[in-house]
C-alpha positions in Angstrom: 49.1 191.4 102.3 49.6 192.8 105.6 50.7 196.1 106.1 52.7 196.1 109.3 54.6 199.0 110.5 58.6 198.9 110.1 60.1 199.0 113.6 63.7 199.6 114.4 66.0 196.7 114.3 68.0 196.3 117.5 71.6 196.8 117.2 73.9 194.0 118.0 77.0 195.5 117.1 78.3 195.3 120.7 77.6 192.0 121.4 78.9 191.0 117.9 82.3 192.5 118.7 82.6 190.9 122.6 82.2 187.6 120.8 84.5 188.6 118.0 86.7 189.2 120.9 86.2 186.3 122.7 86.6 184.0 119.7 90.1 186.0 118.8 91.3 185.3 122.3 90.3 181.5 121.9 92.2 181.5 118.9 95.5 182.7 120.1 95.7 180.8 123.3 95.1 178.1 121.0 98.1 178.7 119.0 100.1 179.7 121.7 99.7 176.1 123.0 100.1 174.6 119.7 103.4 176.3 119.0 104.4 176.5 122.9 103.9 172.3 122.7 105.8 172.4 119.6 108.7 174.3 120.7 108.9 172.8 123.9 108.9 169.3 121.8 111.9 170.6 119.5 114.0 171.9 122.4 113.6 168.5 124.0 114.5 166.7 121.2 117.4 168.4 120.7 118.6 168.3 124.4 118.0 164.6 124.1 120.2 164.3 120.9 123.0 166.4 122.9 122.8 164.7 126.0 123.3 161.4 124.2 126.7 162.6 122.5 128.3 163.5 125.6 131.0 161.2 126.6 130.0 158.5 129.4 131.9 158.7 132.9 133.1 155.2 134.6 
């Protein structure tokens, strides 16, 4: 068995926290885009239904 001296390991806390922030940002943007798209799709469908019920002018 070789007896290598025990060295101090590198501290990866800051890179981990930065990548966590980046991943959270991407996740929130994805949620925002998804639910924003669904909200606009639903409001467009409701507007289409109400416009279709309006009486026609001759």
